VEXMIPA-632532 format. One record per residue (C-alpha): z, y, x; residue in three letters. Coordinates in steps of 0.25 Angstrom, whole numbers. Last residue first. Example, Ala and Ser with C-alpha at 12.3 -4.5 7.8 and 13.67 -1.06 7.14 Angstrom:
+-------+-------+-------+-----+
|    pz |    py |    px | res |
+-------+-------+-------+-----+
|    29 |    -4 |    55 | SER |
|    31 |   -18 |    49 | ALA |
+-------+-------+-------+-----+
This chain:
+-------+-------+-------+-----+
|    pz |    py |    px | res |
+-------+-------+-------+-----+
|   -67 |   210 |    72 | UNK |
|   -65 |   202 |    59 | UNK |
|   -55 |   208 |    50 | UNK |
|   -40 |   203 |    47 | UNK |
|   -31 |   213 |    39 | UNK |
|   -17 |   208 |    37 | UNK |
|    -7 |   214 |    27 | UNK |
|     7 |   210 |    30 | UNK |
|    17 |   213 |    19 | UNK |
|    32 |   215 |    20 | UNK |
|    43 |   209 |    29 | UNK |
|    39 |   216 |    42 | UNK |
|    33 |   202 |    47 | UNK |
|    23 |   204 |    35 | UNK |
|    20 |   193 |    25 | UNK |
|     5 |   192 |    21 | UNK |
|    -7 |   199 |    16 | UNK |
|   -21 |   197 |    19 | UNK |
|   -33 |   206 |    22 | UNK |
|   -47 |   201 |    25 | UNK |
|   -58 |   201 |    35 | UNK |
|   -74 |   203 |    35 | UNK |
|   -74 |   218 |    35 | UNK |
|   -77 |   218 |    20 | UNK |
|   -65 |   209 |    18 | UNK |
|   -56 |   219 |    24 | UNK |
|   -61 |   230 |    15 | UNK |
|   -59 |   222 |     3 | UNK |
|   -45 |   217 |     7 | UNK |
|   -41 |   232 |     9 | UNK |
|   -48 |   236 |    -4 | UNK |
|   -40 |   225 |   -12 | UNK |
|   -28 |   229 |    -5 | UNK |
|   -28 |   243 |    -9 | UNK |
|   -34 |   241 |   -23 | UNK |
|   -22 |   241 |   -32 | UNK |
|   -25 |   255 |   -37 | UNK |
|   -15 |   263 |   -30 | UNK |
|     0 |   267 |   -32 | UNK |
|     5 |   253 |   -33 | UNK |
|    -6 |   249 |   -23 | UNK |
|     3 |   236 |   -19 | UNK |
|    14 |   233 |   -28 | UNK |
|    24 |   227 |   -18 | UNK |
|    36 |   219 |   -23 | UNK |
|    31 |   216 |   -37 | UNK |
|    20 |   221 |   -47 | UNK |
|     8 |   219 |   -37 | UNK |
|    -5 |   225 |   -41 | UNK |
|   -19 |   220 |   -41 | UNK |
|   -30 |   231 |   -43 | UNK |
|   -40 |   224 |   -34 | UNK |
|   -35 |   210 |   -29 | UNK |
|   -29 |   211 |   -15 | UNK |
|   -15 |   210 |   -20 | UNK |
|   -18 |   197 |   -26 | UNK |
|   -19 |   190 |   -13 | UNK |
|    -5 |   194 |    -9 | UNK |
|     1 |   191 |   -22 | UNK |
|     7 |   177 |   -20 | UNK |
|    12 |   181 |    -7 | UNK |
|    21 |   192 |   -13 | UNK |
|    18 |   206 |    -7 | UNK |
|    26 |   213 |     3 | UNK |
|    39 |   221 |     0 | UNK |
|    36 |   231 |    12 | UNK |
|    39 |   229 |    27 | UNK |
|    24 |   231 |    31 | UNK |
|    14 |   224 |    40 | UNK |
|    -1 |   227 |    41 | UNK |
|    -9 |   218 |    49 | UNK |
|   -23 |   221 |    55 | UNK |
|   -32 |   210 |    61 | UNK |
|   -45 |   213 |    67 | UNK |
|   -52 |   200 |    71 | UNK |
|   -61 |   193 |    81 | UNK |
|   -59 |   199 |    95 | UNK |
|   -45 |   204 |    91 | UNK |
|   -41 |   217 |    84 | UNK |
|   -26 |   217 |    80 | UNK |
|   -20 |   228 |    71 | UNK |
|    -6 |   229 |    67 | UNK |
|     0 |   237 |    56 | UNK |
|    15 |   238 |    54 | UNK |
|    21 |   245 |    42 | UNK |
|    36 |   249 |    39 | UNK |
|    40 |   256 |    26 | UNK |
|    33 |   247 |    16 | UNK |
|    27 |   247 |     2 | UNK |
|    17 |   259 |     2 | UNK |
|    15 |   259 |    17 | UNK |
|    11 |   245 |    17 | UNK |
|     1 |   247 |     6 | UNK |
|    -4 |   259 |    14 | UNK |
|    -6 |   251 |    26 | UNK |
|   -15 |   240 |    19 | UNK |
|   -23 |   251 |    12 | UNK |
|   -24 |   258 |    26 | UNK |
|   -29 |   246 |    33 | UNK |
|   -40 |   244 |    23 | UNK |
|   -44 |   259 |    22 | UNK |
|   -45 |   259 |    37 | UNK |
|   -54 |   247 |    37 | UNK |
|   -63 |   253 |    26 | UNK |
|   -64 |   267 |    34 | UNK |
|   -67 |   260 |    47 | UNK |
|   -77 |   249 |    43 | UNK |
|   -73 |   240 |    54 | UNK |
|   -76 |   238 |    69 | UNK |
|   -62 |   238 |    75 | UNK |
|   -57 |   247 |    87 | UNK |
|   -44 |   245 |    94 | UNK |
|   -46 |   232 |   101 | UNK |
|   -34 |   223 |   101 | UNK |
|   -20 |   225 |    95 | UNK |
|   -17 |   238 |    87 | UNK |
|    -3 |   241 |    83 | UNK |
|     4 |   249 |    71 | UNK |
|    18 |   252 |    67 | UNK |
|    20 |   260 |    53 | UNK |
|    33 |   266 |    48 | UNK |
|    30 |   273 |    34 | UNK |
|    32 |   287 |    30 | UNK |
|    19 |   287 |    22 | UNK |
|    13 |   298 |    30 | UNK |
|    18 |   291 |    43 | UNK |
|    11 |   278 |    38 | UNK |
|    -2 |   286 |    36 | UNK |
|    -2 |   291 |    50 | UNK |
|     1 |   277 |    55 | UNK |
|   -11 |   272 |    48 | UNK |
|   -20 |   282 |    54 | UNK |
|   -15 |   278 |    68 | UNK |
|   -17 |   264 |    65 | UNK |
|   -32 |   266 |    61 | UNK |
|   -34 |   274 |    74 | UNK |
|   -28 |   262 |    82 | UNK |
|   -37 |   253 |    74 | UNK |
|   -49 |   260 |    79 | UNK |
|   -61 |   259 |    69 | UNK |
|   -76 |   256 |    73 | UNK |
|   -87 |   256 |    62 | UNK |
|   -93 |   248 |    51 | UNK |
|  -100 |   256 |    40 | UNK |
|   -93 |   260 |    27 | UNK |
|  -101 |   257 |    14 | UNK |
|   -92 |   245 |    11 | UNK |
|   -80 |   253 |     9 | UNK |
|   -75 |   243 |    -1 | UNK |
|   -83 |   251 |   -13 | UNK |
|   -76 |   242 |   -23 | UNK |
|   -62 |   245 |   -17 | UNK |
|   -64 |   260 |   -15 | UNK |
|   -70 |   260 |   -30 | UNK |
|   -58 |   253 |   -35 | UNK |
|   -48 |   262 |   -27 | UNK |
|   -55 |   275 |   -32 | UNK |
|   -55 |   270 |   -47 | UNK |
|   -40 |   266 |   -46 | UNK |
|   -36 |   279 |   -40 | UNK |
|   -44 |   287 |   -51 | UNK |
|   -38 |   278 |   -62 | UNK |
|   -24 |   280 |   -56 | UNK |
|   -26 |   295 |   -56 | UNK |
|   -31 |   294 |   -71 | UNK |
|   -19 |   286 |   -75 | UNK |
|    -9 |   296 |   -68 | UNK |
|   -16 |   307 |   -76 | UNK |
|   -13 |   299 |   -89 | UNK |
|     1 |   297 |   -85 | UNK |
|     3 |   312 |   -83 | UNK |
|    -3 |   315 |   -96 | UNK |
|    10 |   316 |  -104 | UNK |
|    15 |   326 |   -94 | UNK |
|     5 |   336 |   -99 | UNK |
|     0 |   345 |   -88 | UNK |
|   -13 |   350 |   -94 | UNK |
|   -22 |   342 |  -103 | UNK |
|   -34 |   349 |   -95 | UNK |
|   -30 |   341 |   -83 | UNK |
|   -30 |   328 |   -91 | UNK |
|   -44 |   331 |   -96 | UNK |
|   -49 |   334 |   -82 | UNK |
|   -42 |   321 |   -76 | UNK |
|   -48 |   313 |   -87 | UNK |
|   -62 |   319 |   -85 | UNK |
|   -61 |   316 |   -70 | UNK |
|   -57 |   302 |   -73 | UNK |
|   -70 |   300 |   -82 | UNK |
|   -78 |   306 |   -71 | UNK |
|   -71 |   297 |   -60 | UNK |
|   -74 |   285 |   -69 | UNK |
|   -89 |   288 |   -69 | UNK |
|   -90 |   291 |   -54 | UNK |
|   -82 |   279 |   -51 | UNK |
|   -91 |   270 |   -60 | UNK |
|  -103 |   275 |   -53 | UNK |
|   -97 |   273 |   -39 | UNK |
|   -93 |   259 |   -44 | UNK |
|  -107 |   256 |   -47 | UNK |
|  -112 |   261 |   -34 | UNK |
|  -102 |   253 |   -26 | UNK |
|  -105 |   240 |   -34 | UNK |
|  -120 |   241 |   -32 | UNK |
|  -118 |   244 |   -17 | UNK |
|  -109 |   232 |   -16 | UNK |
|  -118 |   223 |   -24 | UNK |
|  -130 |   228 |   -15 | UNK |
|  -122 |   225 |    -2 | UNK |
|  -119 |   211 |    -7 | UNK |
|  -133 |   208 |   -11 | UNK |
|  -138 |   213 |     2 | UNK |
|  -128 |   205 |    10 | UNK |
|  -132 |   192 |     2 | UNK |
|  -147 |   195 |     4 | UNK |
|  -145 |   197 |    19 | UNK |
|  -136 |   184 |    20 | UNK |
|  -147 |   176 |    12 | UNK |
|  -157 |   181 |    22 | UNK |
|  -149 |   177 |    34 | UNK |
|  -147 |   163 |    27 | UNK |
|  -162 |   162 |    25 | UNK |
|  -164 |   165 |    39 | UNK |
|  -154 |   155 |    44 | UNK |
|  -161 |   144 |    36 | UNK |
|  -175 |   149 |    41 | UNK |
|  -171 |   148 |    55 | UNK |
|  -167 |   160 |    63 | UNK |
|  -167 |   175 |    59 | UNK |
|  -161 |   183 |    47 | UNK |
|  -160 |   198 |    51 | UNK |
|  -147 |   206 |    53 | UNK |
|  -148 |   220 |    59 | UNK |
|  -142 |   227 |    47 | UNK |
|  -129 |   220 |    47 | UNK |
|  -119 |   231 |    42 | UNK |
|  -104 |   228 |    43 | UNK |
|   -96 |   224 |    31 | UNK |
|   -88 |   214 |    38 | UNK |
|   -94 |   203 |    30 | UNK |
|  -108 |   209 |    33 | UNK |
|  -104 |   208 |    48 | UNK |
|  -100 |   193 |    46 | UNK |
|  -113 |   190 |    39 | UNK |
|  -122 |   197 |    49 | UNK |
|  -114 |   190 |    61 | UNK |
|  -116 |   176 |    54 | UNK |
|  -131 |   179 |    52 | UNK |
|  -133 |   183 |    66 | UNK |
|  -125 |   170 |    70 | UNK |
|  -135 |   162 |    62 | UNK |
|  -147 |   169 |    68 | UNK |
|  -142 |   166 |    82 | UNK |
|  -139 |   151 |    79 | UNK |
|  -154 |   147 |    78 | UNK |
|  -158 |   154 |    91 | UNK |
|  -146 |   149 |    98 | UNK |
|  -150 |   135 |    93 | UNK |
|  -164 |   136 |    98 | UNK |
|  -159 |   140 |   112 | UNK |
|  -148 |   129 |   112 | UNK |
|  -159 |   119 |   108 | UNK |
|  -168 |   123 |   119 | UNK |
|  -157 |   122 |   129 | UNK |
|  -153 |   108 |   123 | UNK |
|  -168 |   103 |   124 | UNK |
|  -168 |   108 |   139 | UNK |
|  -155 |   101 |   142 | UNK |
|  -159 |    88 |   135 | UNK |
|  -172 |    88 |   143 | UNK |
|  -164 |    89 |   156 | UNK |
|  -154 |    78 |   151 | UNK |
|  -165 |    69 |   148 | UNK |
|  -173 |    72 |   161 | UNK |
|  -160 |    70 |   170 | UNK |
|  -157 |    57 |   162 | UNK |
|  -171 |    52 |   165 | UNK |
|  -171 |    56 |   179 | UNK |
|  -158 |    48 |   180 | UNK |
|  -166 |    35 |   180 | UNK |
|  -171 |    38 |   194 | UNK |
|  -162 |    28 |   201 | UNK |
|  -166 |    16 |   193 | UNK |
|  -159 |     7 |   203 | UNK |
|  -163 |    -5 |   212 | UNK |
|  -175 |     1 |   219 | UNK |
|  -169 |    15 |   218 | UNK |
|  -157 |    11 |   226 | UNK |
|  -165 |     7 |   238 | UNK |
|  -162 |    -6 |   244 | UNK |
|  -153 |   -10 |   256 | UNK |
|  -150 |   -25 |   258 | UNK |
|  -140 |   -31 |   267 | UNK |
|  -140 |   -46 |   268 | UNK |
|  -128 |   -52 |   274 | UNK |
|  -128 |   -66 |   281 | UNK |
|  -119 |   -77 |   277 | UNK |
|  -130 |   -88 |   276 | UNK |
|  -130 |   -86 |   261 | UNK |
|  -133 |   -71 |   261 | UNK |
|  -122 |   -61 |   257 | UNK |
|  -130 |   -49 |   251 | UNK |
|  -128 |   -34 |   254 | UNK |
|  -135 |   -24 |   245 | UNK |
|  -135 |    -9 |   249 | UNK |
|  -142 |     0 |   239 | UNK |
|  -149 |    12 |   245 | UNK |
|  -152 |    26 |   240 | UNK |
|  -138 |    30 |   243 | UNK |
|  -130 |    39 |   234 | UNK |
|  -118 |    29 |   233 | UNK |
|  -115 |    16 |   227 | UNK |
|  -125 |     4 |   227 | UNK |
|  -119 |    -5 |   237 | UNK |
|  -121 |   -20 |   235 | UNK |
|  -114 |   -32 |   240 | UNK |
|  -119 |   -46 |   238 | UNK |
|  -115 |   -61 |   237 | UNK |
|  -127 |   -69 |   233 | UNK |
|  -134 |   -72 |   220 | UNK |
|  -146 |   -64 |   224 | UNK |
|  -153 |   -63 |   210 | UNK |
|  -142 |   -63 |   200 | UNK |
|  -130 |   -57 |   209 | UNK |
|  -140 |   -47 |   215 | UNK |
|  -145 |   -43 |   201 | UNK |
|  -131 |   -41 |   196 | UNK |
|  -127 |   -32 |   208 | UNK |
|  -139 |   -24 |   206 | UNK |
|  -136 |   -21 |   191 | UNK |
|  -121 |   -17 |   194 | UNK |
|  -123 |    -8 |   206 | UNK |
|  -136 |    -2 |   200 | UNK |
|  -129 |     2 |   187 | UNK |
|  -120 |    12 |   193 | UNK |
|  -111 |    19 |   183 | UNK |
|   -97 |    14 |   188 | UNK |
|  -100 |    12 |   202 | UNK |
|   -97 |    -1 |   209 | UNK |
|   -86 |    -1 |   219 | UNK |
|   -92 |    -8 |   232 | UNK |
|   -89 |   -23 |   233 | UNK |
|   -83 |   -27 |   247 | UNK |
|   -92 |   -29 |   258 | UNK |
|  -100 |   -42 |   259 | UNK |
|   -95 |   -51 |   271 | UNK |
|  -103 |   -54 |   284 | UNK |
|  -113 |   -63 |   290 | UNK |
|  -124 |   -57 |   298 | UNK |
|  -133 |   -46 |   293 | UNK |
|  -146 |   -47 |   285 | UNK |
|  -153 |   -33 |   283 | UNK |
|  -161 |   -28 |   272 | UNK |
|  -168 |   -15 |   268 | UNK |
|  -176 |   -17 |   255 | UNK |
|  -190 |   -10 |   251 | UNK |
|  -194 |   -24 |   246 | UNK |
|  -208 |   -25 |   254 | UNK |
|  -205 |   -17 |   266 | UNK |
|  -190 |   -18 |   268 | UNK |
|  -188 |   -32 |   262 | UNK |
|  -200 |   -37 |   270 | UNK |
|  -195 |   -31 |   283 | UNK |
|  -181 |   -37 |   281 | UNK |
|  -187 |   -51 |   278 | UNK |
|  -196 |   -50 |   291 | UNK |
|  -183 |   -46 |   299 | UNK |
|  -177 |   -59 |   294 | UNK |
|  -176 |   -65 |   308 | UNK |
|  -174 |   -80 |   307 | UNK |
|  -160 |   -87 |   311 | UNK |
|  -155 |   -88 |   297 | UNK |
|  -167 |   -95 |   292 | UNK |
|  -175 |   -88 |   282 | UNK |
|  -174 |   -93 |   267 | UNK |
|  -161 |   -85 |   264 | UNK |
|  -167 |   -72 |   270 | UNK |
|  -179 |   -74 |   260 | UNK |
|  -170 |   -77 |   249 | UNK |
|  -161 |   -65 |   251 | UNK |
|  -174 |   -56 |   252 | UNK |
|  -178 |   -61 |   239 | UNK |
|  -165 |   -59 |   233 | UNK |
|  -166 |   -44 |   238 | UNK |
|  -179 |   -42 |   232 | UNK |
|  -174 |   -48 |   219 | UNK |
|  -162 |   -38 |   220 | UNK |
|  -171 |   -27 |   221 | UNK |
|  -179 |   -31 |   209 | UNK |
|  -167 |   -34 |   201 | UNK |
|  -161 |   -20 |   204 | UNK |
|  -174 |   -13 |   200 | UNK |
|  -173 |   -21 |   187 | UNK |
|  -159 |   -18 |   184 | UNK |
|  -160 |    -4 |   187 | UNK |
|  -172 |    -2 |   177 | UNK |
|  -164 |   -10 |   166 | UNK |
|  -151 |    -2 |   169 | UNK |
|  -158 |    12 |   168 | UNK |
|  -166 |     8 |   156 | UNK |
|  -156 |     1 |   148 | UNK |
|  -142 |     7 |   150 | UNK |
|  -146 |    20 |   156 | UNK |
|  -157 |    22 |   147 | UNK |
|  -149 |    18 |   134 | UNK |
|  -137 |    27 |   139 | UNK |
|  -146 |    39 |   142 | UNK |
|  -153 |    38 |   129 | UNK |
|  -140 |    37 |   121 | UNK |
|  -134 |    48 |   129 | UNK |
|  -146 |    57 |   128 | UNK |
|  -146 |    55 |   113 | UNK |
|  -131 |    58 |   112 | UNK |
|  -133 |    70 |   120 | UNK |
|  -144 |    75 |   112 | UNK |
|  -137 |    72 |    99 | UNK |
|  -125 |    80 |   104 | UNK |
|  -133 |    92 |   110 | UNK |
|  -141 |    97 |    98 | UNK |
|  -130 |    96 |    87 | UNK |
|  -120 |   101 |    97 | UNK |
|  -129 |   113 |    99 | UNK |
|  -129 |   115 |    85 | UNK |
|  -114 |   114 |    84 | UNK |
|  -112 |   125 |    95 | UNK |
|  -122 |   134 |    88 | UNK |
|  -115 |   132 |    75 | UNK |
|  -102 |   136 |    80 | UNK |
|   -90 |   127 |    76 | UNK |
|   -89 |   118 |    89 | UNK |
|   -84 |   104 |    87 | UNK |
|   -70 |   102 |    90 | UNK |
|   -63 |   104 |    77 | UNK |
|   -75 |    97 |    70 | UNK |
|   -73 |    85 |    78 | UNK |
|   -58 |    84 |    75 | UNK |
|   -61 |    86 |    60 | UNK |
|   -71 |    75 |    60 | UNK |
|   -61 |    66 |    68 | UNK |
|   -50 |    69 |    57 | UNK |
|   -60 |    66 |    46 | UNK |
|   -64 |    53 |    52 | UNK |
|   -49 |    49 |    53 | UNK |
|   -47 |    52 |    38 | UNK |
|   -34 |    60 |    36 | UNK |
|   -42 |    72 |    31 | UNK |
|   -48 |    63 |    20 | UNK |
|   -35 |    63 |    12 | UNK |
|   -37 |    54 |     0 | UNK |
|   -43 |    43 |     8 | UNK |
|   -32 |    43 |    19 | UNK |
|   -21 |    44 |     8 | UNK |
|   -28 |    31 |     1 | UNK |
|   -28 |    24 |    14 | UNK |
|   -14 |    27 |    17 | UNK |
|   -10 |    23 |     3 | UNK |
|   -17 |     9 |     5 | UNK |
|   -10 |     7 |    18 | UNK |
|     3 |    10 |    11 | UNK |
|     0 |     0 |     0 | UNK |
+-------+-------+-------+-----+
């Protein structure tokens, strides 16, 4: 029953599957970039194919050729051994030496009795030693000693003859060994390097349009202009680029139409509010009309706030802003409110943003902190990839369950901290809208000062 339950748990939870774990392990170690993965798609099959071809060539062709060459040399040596065995021991074998030198291309000598040297250590990857030893054992059938180690072009073979004498034979290595087989491997590797270079150049040409499209999309997400973008590359990449351009144009048209519509609505509503104000002014200083005057002011503030939120400062161009100047401006505002403000800037001082919109973003967060806290701390960190600004205060904070709701337009809190109690309920909504138009975001959390922490994080 226990094994059945474990099998059922493993089937119900695929993350415990060993194959899934291996897949995740490989995924974490493989490169994430498209260029690197494309190179792996080209390189891995090429390396595997060359490895298989080289193994088969080394195992079949190279070994077969070496075996035949070694068999031929060993046959010549066996013939010489038989000739020496048929000659009387007191006869001169100089004629056999001449025949071996001129006809068989072997250098031989017969020495008086002696013992064979101890066996030399056999190289691990040398097939000549193994094959030549097998051939001598099969054809000569006498005690022998061979030396194939080293860079010498000769192979030394010593054979113990039946009468106790020692036959020493020197043969050229290329007669018993396929020594030029490495040329095949050299040509194969060289051709692979040429093909790989061509593939790298081709892949760079295909990846470059994708990187340009990515850069254009990131710039558009940050609200920057991208007039120099043009679709290039393969048909699929061109279609993606054209689809991006069409999407950008539709979004820009929609923003323009919304702004134009809201401008018209603003003009009409302002006309009506102006008539209200005129009629109230003609009515004189009537205490009963004070609440109506306040309603008209609230409607005016709400209208201006909503137009600012809908407009989103989208028409502003991207420029350079000094964080130190922004902190100085915030410090002056804190002094006017009678609040204690500490600031710090880490990293590069200048940031590339829409200056007015970014200033309004930080000012909205700072004004909220001034309204509900006595002590405020603003830190700016500009790294290679991100611009992070944290606004900490010692106010009452916002309940965790409501920290996302406060970014909704016209949302008001009834407890602890009623943000924008004197405004329109659009301050944080405008702040997040500006941050997202720069490609970043605004989040809320707990402050080490005991109140609220607002964190602005934008790509650098």
